[in-house]
Backbone as CSV, one residue per row, in Angstrom:
resi,resn,N_x,N_y,N_z,CA_x,CA_y,CA_z,C_x,C_y,C_z
1,MET,0.753,-1.552,-0.212,-0.026,0.151,-0.167,0.772,1.462,-0.124
2,ALA,2.081,1.085,0.761,2.616,2.543,1.262,3.301,2.668,-0.404
3,VAL,3.731,1.700,-1.194,4.626,1.797,-2.354,3.561,2.554,-3.508
4,ILE,2.229,1.924,-3.293,1.342,2.983,-4.277,0.979,4.268,-4.163
5,VAL,0.954,4.671,-2.639,1.012,6.023,-2.486,2.271,6.841,-3.008
6,MET,3.313,6.283,-2.728,4.762,6.560,-2.879,4.792,6.800,-4.355
7,ASN,3.901,6.123,-5.206,4.482,6.081,-6.930,3.542,7.327,-7.297
8,GLU,2.008,7.111,-6.448,1.417,8.298,-7.193,2.087,9.593,-6.516
9,PHE,2.762,9.700,-5.542,3.139,11.044,-5.058,4.606,11.278,-5.998
10,LEU,5.234,10.368,-6.597,6.271,11.047,-7.344,5.692,11.315,-8.513
11,PHE,4.821,10.456,-8.841,4.118,11.105,-10.706,3.569,12.353,-9.980
12,LEU,2.954,12.563,-9.198,2.390,14.205,-9.022,3.400,14.927,-9.021
13,PHE,4.768,14.600,-8.575,5.721,15.412,-8.422,6.498,15.799,-9.653
14,ARG,6.344,14.868,-10.581,6.969,14.764,-11.788,6.142,15.898,-12.470
15,LYS,4.714,15.581,-12.429,3.942,16.718,-13.314,4.263,18.377,-12.748
16,VAL,4.646,18.526,-11.598,4.328,19.744,-11.288,5.906,20.298,-11.400
17,LYS,6.856,19.364,-11.295,8.188,19.797,-11.815,8.299,20.080,-13.332
18,TYR,7.757,19.250,-14.012,7.322,19.688,-15.628,6.867,21.205,-15.940
19,ILE,5.709,21.516,-15.048,4.619,22.670,-15.242,5.835,23.668,-14.569
20,PHE,6.940,23.215,-14.092,7.450,24.550,-13.351,8.755,24.936,-14.545
21,CYS,9.339,24.029,-14.964,10.368,23.895,-15.947,9.832,24.361,-17.522
22,GLU,8.687,23.870,-17.695,8.199,24.413,-18.868,7.967,26.304,-18.931
23,MET,7.320,26.399,-17.249,7.364,27.789,-17.045,8.476,28.955,-17.092
24,LEU,9.768,27.952,-16.308,10.931,28.906,-16.539,11.519,28.976,-17.908
25,VAL,11.295,27.984,-18.729,11.511,28.175,-20.365,10.825,29.212,-21.128
26,LEU,9.572,29.212,-20.700,8.702,30.519,-21.216,9.366,31.777,-20.902
27,ILE,9.381,32.090,-19.672,10.002,33.232,-18.669,11.290,33.510,-19.287
28,LYS,12.261,32.558,-19.871,13.633,33.068,-20.539,13.506,33.565,-21.606
29,GLN,12.955,32.251,-22.497,12.570,32.806,-24.020,12.151,33.628,-24.267
30,HIS,11.137,34.282,-23.740,10.385,35.430,-24.099,10.550,36.861,-23.230
31,ARG,11.520,36.805,-22.315,12.051,37.425,-21.156,10.744,38.380,-20.551
32,TYR,9.802,37.684,-20.042,8.646,37.720,-19.476,9.213,37.686,-17.901
33,TYR,10.208,38.432,-17.210,10.938,38.418,-16.095,9.628,38.942,-15.188
34,PHE,9.029,40.052,-15.440,8.044,40.460,-14.667,6.535,39.710,-14.124
35,PHE,6.573,38.718,-15.062,5.494,37.914,-14.922,5.543,36.626,-14.087
36,ALA,7.032,36.514,-13.769,7.390,35.493,-13.005,6.435,35.134,-11.649
37,PRO,6.288,36.298,-10.823,5.836,35.792,-9.517,4.047,35.458,-9.946
38,LEU,3.526,36.264,-10.764,2.227,35.690,-11.317,2.040,34.340,-12.108
39,PHE,3.027,34.118,-12.532,3.055,32.660,-13.526,3.027,31.243,-12.301
40,PHE,3.784,31.420,-11.357,4.229,31.035,-9.840,3.076,30.905,-9.059
41,LEU,2.339,31.566,-9.067,1.058,31.737,-8.188,-0.035,30.964,-8.706
42,LEU,-0.209,31.149,-10.045,-1.015,30.620,-11.232,-0.476,29.062,-11.057
43,ALA,0.598,28.739,-11.011,0.909,27.169,-11.173,0.773,26.767,-10.098
44,ILE,0.895,27.575,-9.062,0.524,26.879,-7.434,-0.652,26.648,-7.020
45,ILE,-1.491,27.351,-7.865,-3.380,27.484,-7.778,-3.862,26.298,-8.683
46,ALA,-3.200,25.978,-9.760,-3.451,25.204,-10.405,-3.023,23.452,-10.112
47,PHE,-2.209,23.519,-9.519,-2.077,22.560,-8.529,-2.937,22.141,-7.558
48,PHE,-3.044,22.998,-6.970,-4.214,22.676,-5.606,-5.650,22.493,-6.175
49,VAL,-5.726,23.125,-7.484,-7.219,22.931,-7.686,-7.134,21.466,-8.893
50,TYR,-5.978,21.331,-8.679,-6.078,19.896,-9.648,-6.231,18.612,-8.753
51,TYR,-5.301,18.963,-7.487,-5.155,17.554,-6.904,-6.311,17.842,-5.351
52,VAL,-6.467,18.805,-4.884,-7.360,19.073,-3.895,-9.213,19.178,-4.348
53,GLY,-9.242,20.149,-5.679,-10.314,19.990,-5.963,-11.093,21.396,-5.931
54,PRO,-11.932,22.024,-6.503,-12.320,23.514,-6.712,-12.777,23.877,-5.128
55,SER,-12.621,23.380,-4.352,-13.059,23.633,-2.924,-11.917,24.717,-2.286
56,VAL,-10.661,24.632,-3.080,-9.621,25.796,-2.707,-9.888,26.996,-3.399
57,VAL,-10.363,26.943,-4.373,-10.698,28.235,-4.964,-11.948,28.814,-4.435
58,ILE,-13.010,27.914,-3.800,-13.951,28.258,-3.174,-13.507,29.101,-2.143
59,ALA,-12.857,28.327,-1.244,-12.168,29.212,0.056,-11.441,30.614,-0.026
60,PHE,-10.862,30.494,-1.186,-10.303,31.795,-1.470,-11.171,32.722,-1.908
61,ILE,-12.272,32.387,-2.542,-13.269,33.667,-3.056,-14.061,33.947,-1.670
62,TYR,-14.318,32.919,-0.340,-15.024,33.532,0.568,-14.453,33.714,1.285
63,ALA,-12.826,33.942,1.342,-12.490,34.810,2.484,-12.012,36.057,1.999
64,GLY,-12.096,36.344,0.372,-11.961,37.857,0.168,-10.418,37.969,-0.388
65,VAL,-10.043,36.985,-0.415,-8.595,37.447,-0.928,-8.585,37.696,-2.335
C-alpha cells in the first residue's frame, strides 16, 4: 500500500516539476521576468485545484483574498 502511495506522489511531483520547468523556459525565452511571480502563483493554484479540487478556489473567494 505504501509503495502505491509513494508512486502516486512521485508521479504527481513529476507533473509539478514539468510545469515549473516549462514555465521557466517560457519566461527566459520571451523575457517575461516581470510575470514570473504571477506565473508561479497561477501554477501553485492550478496544482491545488487539480489535486484537492475546486474547494480551494471557493475558500479563497469566500475569504475575500
